C-alpha positions as CSV (number, residue, x, y, z in Angstrom):
1,X,0.0,0.0,0.0
2,X,1.3,3.5,-0.9
3,X,2.3,5.6,2.0
4,X,0.2,8.7,2.8
5,X,1.5,11.6,4.7
6,X,0.6,14.9,2.9
7,X,-1.0,15.5,-0.5
8,X,-1.4,18.7,-2.5
9,X,-3.8,18.4,-5.4
10,X,-6.5,19.8,-7.6
11,X,-10.0,18.6,-6.8
12,X,-12.7,17.0,-8.9
13,X,-16.1,18.3,-7.8
14,X,-19.0,15.8,-7.5
15,X,-21.1,17.5,-4.8
16,X,-23.9,14.9,-4.8
17,X,-25.4,13.3,-1.7
18,X,-25.9,9.6,-1.2
19,X,-23.6,8.4,-3.9
20,X,-23.8,4.6,-3.4
21,X,-21.3,2.0,-4.3
22,X,-23.2,0.8,-7.4
23,X,-22.8,4.3,-8.8
24,X,-19.1,4.3,-7.9
25,X,-18.5,1.0,-9.7
26,X,-21.6,-0.7,-11.2
27,X,-22.2,-4.4,-10.3
28,X,-21.3,-5.7,-13.8
29,X,-17.7,-4.9,-13.1
30,X,-17.5,-6.9,-9.9
31,X,-16.6,-10.2,-11.5
32,X,-12.9,-9.5,-11.2
33,X,-10.7,-10.0,-8.2
34,X,-7.9,-7.9,-9.8
35,X,-7.8,-4.2,-9.2
36,X,-6.2,-3.5,-12.6
37,X,-8.3,-1.4,-14.9
38,X,-11.1,-0.6,-12.6
39,X,-10.4,3.1,-12.7
40,X,-11.6,3.1,-16.3
41,X,-15.1,2.0,-15.0
42,X,-15.3,4.4,-12.1
43,X,-18.8,6.1,-12.2
44,X,-19.3,4.2,-15.6
45,X,-23.1,4.8,-15.8
46,X,-22.7,8.6,-15.2
47,X,-19.4,8.9,-17.1
48,X,-20.2,7.3,-20.4
49,X,-23.2,7.3,-22.8
50,X,-24.9,4.1,-23.8
51,X,-22.5,3.8,-26.8
52,X,-19.5,4.1,-24.5
53,X,-18.5,7.6,-25.4
54,X,-17.5,9.9,-22.5
55,X,-20.2,12.4,-21.5
56,X,-18.4,15.8,-21.7
57,X,-20.4,17.3,-18.9
58,X,-19.4,14.7,-16.3
59,X,-16.6,16.0,-14.0
60,X,-14.3,13.1,-14.4
61,X,-14.2,13.6,-18.2
62,X,-12.9,17.2,-17.9
63,X,-9.3,17.8,-18.7
64,X,-8.6,19.2,-15.3
65,X,-9.7,15.9,-13.7
66,X,-6.7,14.2,-15.1
67,X,-4.0,14.0,-12.4
68,X,-6.3,15.2,-9.6
69,X,-5.9,13.1,-6.5
70,X,-8.9,14.4,-4.5
71,X,-12.6,13.9,-5.1
72,X,-15.1,16.3,-3.4
73,X,-18.5,14.7,-2.8
74,X,-21.6,15.5,-0.8
75,X,-23.0,13.7,2.2
76,X,-23.2,9.9,2.9
77,X,-20.6,8.9,0.3
78,X,-20.3,5.2,-0.4
79,X,-23.6,4.1,1.0
80,X,-25.3,0.9,-0.3
81,X,-23.8,-2.5,-0.7
82,X,-20.4,-3.5,0.6
83,X,-17.9,-3.8,-2.2
84,X,-14.2,-3.4,-2.0
85,X,-14.2,-2.7,-5.7
86,X,-15.4,0.9,-5.0
87,X,-12.2,2.1,-3.4
88,X,-10.2,0.0,-5.9
89,X,-11.9,2.0,-8.7
90,X,-11.3,5.3,-7.0
91,X,-7.6,4.6,-6.5
92,X,-7.4,3.1,-9.9
93,X,-8.5,6.5,-11.4
94,X,-5.8,8.2,-9.3
95,X,-7.7,9.4,-6.2
96,X,-5.9,9.3,-2.9
97,X,-8.5,11.1,-0.8
98,X,-12.3,11.6,-1.0
99,X,-13.7,14.6,0.9
100,X,-17.3,14.6,1.9
101,X,-19.7,15.5,4.7
102,X,-19.9,11.9,5.9
103,X,-19.2,8.3,4.7
104,X,-21.0,5.1,5.0
105,X,-19.1,3.0,7.6
106,X,-18.4,0.0,5.4
107,X,-17.1,2.1,2.6
108,X,-14.9,4.1,5.0
109,X,-13.3,1.0,6.4
110,X,-12.8,-0.5,2.9
111,X,-11.2,2.8,1.8
112,X,-8.8,2.9,4.6
113,X,-7.7,-0.7,4.1
114,X,-6.9,0.1,0.4
115,X,-4.9,3.3,0.9
116,X,-7.8,5.8,0.2
117,X,-8.3,8.5,2.8
118,X,-11.9,9.4,3.6
119,X,-11.9,13.0,4.8
120,X,-15.2,14.0,6.6
121,X,-15.5,17.7,7.0
122,X,-18.0,19.7,9.1
123,X,-20.8,21.4,7.2
124,X,-19.3,25.0,7.3
125,X,-15.9,23.9,6.1
126,X,-17.4,21.7,3.4
127,X,-19.6,24.5,2.2
128,X,-16.6,26.9,2.1
129,X,-14.6,24.5,0.1
130,X,-17.3,24.1,-2.4
131,X,-17.7,27.9,-2.8
132,X,-13.9,28.4,-3.2
133,X,-13.5,25.6,-5.8
134,X,-16.6,26.8,-7.7
135,X,-14.9,30.2,-8.0
136,X,-11.4,28.8,-8.7
137,X,-11.8,25.3,-10.3
138,X,-8.0,25.0,-10.8
139,X,-7.2,25.7,-7.1
140,X,-5.5,23.1,-5.0
141,X,-6.0,21.8,-1.5
142,X,-3.6,20.1,0.9
143,X,-4.7,17.0,2.8
144,X,-2.3,16.4,5.7
145,X,-2.7,13.1,7.5
146,X,0.0,14.0,10.1
147,X,-2.0,17.0,11.4
148,X,-5.3,15.5,10.3
149,X,-6.2,18.8,8.5
150,X,-7.3,19.9,5.1
151,X,-6.1,23.3,3.9
152,X,-8.6,25.1,1.6
153,X,-7.5,27.3,-1.3
154,X,-7.8,30.5,0.8
155,X,-5.4,29.0,3.4
156,X,-8.1,28.3,6.1
157,X,-8.1,24.8,7.6
158,X,-10.6,22.1,8.5
159,X,-9.9,19.2,10.8
160,X,-10.9,15.6,10.2
161,X,-10.9,12.5,12.4
162,X,-9.4,9.0,11.7
163,X,-8.9,6.1,14.0
164,X,-5.3,5.7,15.3
165,X,-4.6,2.3,13.8
166,X,-5.7,3.3,10.3
167,X,-3.7,6.5,10.5
168,X,-0.6,4.5,11.5
169,X,-1.1,2.1,8.6
170,X,-1.5,4.9,6.1
171,X,1.4,6.9,7.4
172,X,3.7,3.8,7.3
173,X,2.3,2.5,3.9
174,X,1.3,-0.9,5.3
175,X,-2.0,-2.8,5.3
176,X,-3.2,-4.8,8.3
177,X,-1.3,-7.9,7.4
178,X,1.9,-5.8,6.8
179,X,1.5,-4.2,10.2
180,X,1.1,-7.7,11.9
181,X,4.2,-9.0,10.0
182,X,6.3,-6.4,11.8
183,X,5.8,-8.5,15.0
184,X,6.6,-11.9,13.4
185,X,9.5,-12.6,15.7
186,X,7.4,-11.8,18.8
187,X,4.6,-14.0,17.5
188,X,6.9,-16.9,16.8
189,X,8.5,-16.6,20.3
190,X,5.0,-16.6,21.9
191,X,4.1,-19.7,19.9
192,X,7.3,-21.4,21.0
193,X,6.6,-20.6,24.7
194,X,3.0,-21.8,24.4
195,X,4.2,-25.1,22.8
196,X,6.7,-25.6,25.6
197,X,4.1,-25.0,28.3
198,X,1.9,-27.8,27.0
């Protein structure tokens, strides 16, 4: 998993509430267990017309979306069914963070386990960010996991929460298994002592 400390990026605006996982990655793309290529199908039903051509009005199809690592959504992002393919598709497109008012619990957990940072902002900060980016679409934000803050284009900051374990894993660039493997020697020693005690 890629390490996450601080990120400065342009933002793709998709300020829609209740974006569910079937909109993020439609069910027909869930047959694979490989993450490769899922970014091309991110928001497929919104992003492409029936004939497969990109819809020019959809934010991910704008030239400025290319290379952007932050998505700004509305409230309750990632609701609906549990599918790990949703964060796979988001990271496959190039997003490292999603900013919203709130996240569905299962999506938030899946995102953190796959190196995607869910940043939940309070209502006032979220609204200010939307206003500033509407006025300056090319502006950048800074997402800092060390300080758990997001710096808006005008320099003001908003705080976000994250559990300590997920924060540690992201900062160190390890998943849960990678974290446990750091203690392999201690685990083996414990097992040896247990076997001897029998």
